[in-house]
N, C-alpha and C positions, 0 to 999 in steps of 0.2 A: 331783224332784216324780217322777217316770218314770224306769223302766230303760231300759239302751239302747235295747234290744232289746223295748219292749213292741207293738212296729208289725212286730216283722222280717216281711219279704215280704207283709205283707199288701197287694195291689193294690187302689187307693184312687182310686177316681173322683169327681175336685172338678166339678162346670159353678159357669160364669164362678169359673174354676180362677185366674187369671190376672191377675186384680188384686183389690185388696181385703182383703175377707176373706178368700175365698177365698184366693191365694197364700198368705195368715198363714196360715192352716189348713194349707197345703200342705206349708208349709216348715218346721213343725212335725213335720207326719206323717214329710217325709225326711229332717229329723235321728234319729226314732225307729224307722227302719229300713223302714217303707212302698217301697212302688213306686206311682206315682202317673199316673195318667192326668189331663189336666186339657182344660177344652172352653168352647171361644164361639163369638163368629160372627167377632171379629177377629184372621185368623190368624196376621199379621204379629205383633203384639200376645204374640199366645199362643206363638207361635215363641222370640220374643223374651224371655219370663216361663221357659219352660223353663230354657234356654240361661242365663237368671243364679239359674235356680234348681239347675240343675244344679251351675254354678259353686261357689255359696253352699253346698251341705251334700252334694256327692259324690254324691246322689242316683240313681235315673234314674226322669226324667219323660218323660213320653209326652201329643205333641200333638194331639190333635186337633179340628178345627174343627166346631163346632156349631152348630145356630140350635134352641135347645130347645124353640122354637114350633112345631117341622117333626117331626110326628112319624115320616116317614120319615128324617129328618136322625137323630133321636135310633135310628130301628133300627140305621142303620147305624154309626152314633158305636159304641154298646152290640158291635156284632159286634165294628168294629176292635179296642177294646181288647181286648177275651174274646181274639180270636186272637193278636195282639200278647204277650198275656203269661199265655195260657191259661187264665184263668180271672178273676173280679173277686171279691173278699172283702165289699167297700162303697163307696155311693154317698153322694156330700152333697150335697144339692140346693141349691146356694148362690146358683144365677141367679136375678137381681132384676133390675125397675125399680119406679124410684119417681122421685114429681118431685110437691112441693106447689104446692095450683093450689086453687081455689077453686072447686067440684063443679059450679058453673051454666056455666065458663069452659071444660069439657071440650069435645073430641066424643067423639063412638065411638069413632075408632081411635085418641082417646090413653086410651082404658078399656080398647082389645083389645092394647095396647104391654103393658099392664100387668099384664092379666089372664093374655095367650099366654102370660110371661115366668117368674110366679110360680106361677100355677095351672096352668094346660093342660102350661108345661112341664112342673115339679114333677112332677103326673100320668104326662106321656107316660114319663118317664122311670123313674120307680118302676115303671109298670106292661112297660116295655121289662127291663128288670132283674130284675123277679121272677117271672116269666114264665120265663123263660130262670132261675135259680138252682132254681122249681120242676119246671121240666122234667128241668134236671141230678138233680134231688133232693140238693137242695146249698142249705145257708140262709146267710146274710149277714146284713147290718148295713146297715142306713139312715137318715140321720141329716140333717132336714131342717132349712134357718133361716127362722126364721119372724120376729115382731115382738111387743112386751110390749100393743101395742093389738089383736093377734089378739081376745082376748078382750073389751077396752070400745070398741072402732075407734075411731075420729079422725079430729076434720072437717081437711078438707083434702089428705089421703091416702086417700082415701074406695076406688078401687081397688082400691091397697095391702088398704087396711085389710081389703075386700070377699076379696080374695086369699088373705092369709095366714092368715084364719079360716076360708076354705075347703082351707089348705094343716093345719093342727093338725086340722082335721078326718078330713081320712085319715091324717094322722098314728097318733090314738086310734081310729079305724076301722080298717085296716091292722095293727096290731100286735096288736087280738083277732084278726083273719081271718086273716092272715101267721103265726102264730105255731106251728100245727103243723107249719110247713113248716121253722122254726128262722129263720126272719126276724124279728128284733128294731129295731122303728120306733121312732124318740128325735128330738127337736127341741129346739133350742135359739131361746132371745127375745134377742136381744140391745136393749141399750136404745143408747144414742147413742157410736159409734166412731169416730174421725177416720179417715174413705176419703173418695179426693176426689171417686166417684162421687156419693156423700152429702153429702156439704158443699156440693157444686155446687148439688145438685137438689133440696136442703131449705132452706137457709141465706142467708137474705139478706146477700152478700159473701164466701160461702160460710167463713164462722165457726161452729163449735158454737160457744164458748163465750159468745157475743154470745147464746143464748137458752138454753142448758143446763144451766150450770157452776151457776149461781145459783142453779137448781132442785132439783138433783141433791142430796140427803144426803149422797154423799161428795164432794158440789161438787168433782167431775172428770169427764173423760170416760172409756168405759173405755182398756185397752190391747191393742194388737192379742193382745201374748203371753196375755195370759190369757183371751182365745175362746181363741184355739186350744190352751191348754192344757183347757179346759174341753170344747171337739169331742174329745182326745184320750183324755180318759175315757170319754165316750157312747161311744165307735164301737172303743173295747179290752176284750178279754176283762175287764177288774175292772170293768166293769157289764154283765156278763152277764145279769141276775135286775131288770135294769130295760127297760122296756121301755113304752111307749105314754107317758113323761114328755114332758112340753115345761123344760128349765129359760129360766128367765129370769138373766139376769146384765148386770144396769143399776144398780150403785146404791142401788137403789130406790127408781127415779125414779118406777114407774107406781106403786108403794105413794102416792107422794107426790102426786101428780096422774093420772089415768085421762085418754089420749087424748094419745097429746108430744105432737102437734103445734096441738094445741089454744088454743097461744101465738099462733097464726100469724093471731086475731083484730085483734090489734095494728094486723097492717099495715096501708097504704095502700092505694089501686088504683096510683098511682107504683111501690111497693114491689113489687105483684104482678107488675107489666111488667116491672121491674130484675129480679127471680126469673127471670121465663116466661122472658127475655133471656140468663139466662144457663143458666139449664140446657139450653138448646136451643143453647147456642155450644158444648156437649160431642158434641152427633152429628158 
């Protein structure tokens, strides 16, 4: 699909880059010539992922620990990566936190946990790097990971829905405001993709097929490579005239029924207890 050097020497930051969607995108970017910086809170897991990615692709991966909820850590992370590579070309705001729960069960701390990572973290990273690009009088590309329920909302994942809607507004607003600086902003809204974090926090028993395959028009979940190829296109020069767009990749699921997690209304209180325990076991 792509020329082997389509991302040659582009320096790309991926938040939450050591696992799941972030890692899948990172490995694809490395295959196509990029230099990668990945960041997350868990340094040991991050360094292990970086080593595995280097071995698998032969590419350069710089691991920097950072809690994106902390603006000071974000500033330091951006500066470390800039000093290491001498520049940054692309930011992928991928770090996320989500779990399914009846909203009346949520504590304010649980709400803050999701908003802090998804909305504040995306804003902090965007602002820190955007200011750097503007000061250096150079452009760049940002790609934000959203969700199909950013448009519609979704029951049982209300903090995530609110945060993703905020990130979509951020994407569309800055696409206009920062275009004069040569900065492009786009987003991807994935449907169901099989990652350990998503399945443990959002589906009882950790099995996506229980809920989503039958309701998806294509009768399957997404493949990580499919999302990684879309991300590659949106950060590459092939998409240089795309700005402020959010591309859905979900097999047509959201068109078939708005509110991705509304079907969780079928769960009993006992099921919710089990799902809560399952989500907490990830910590």
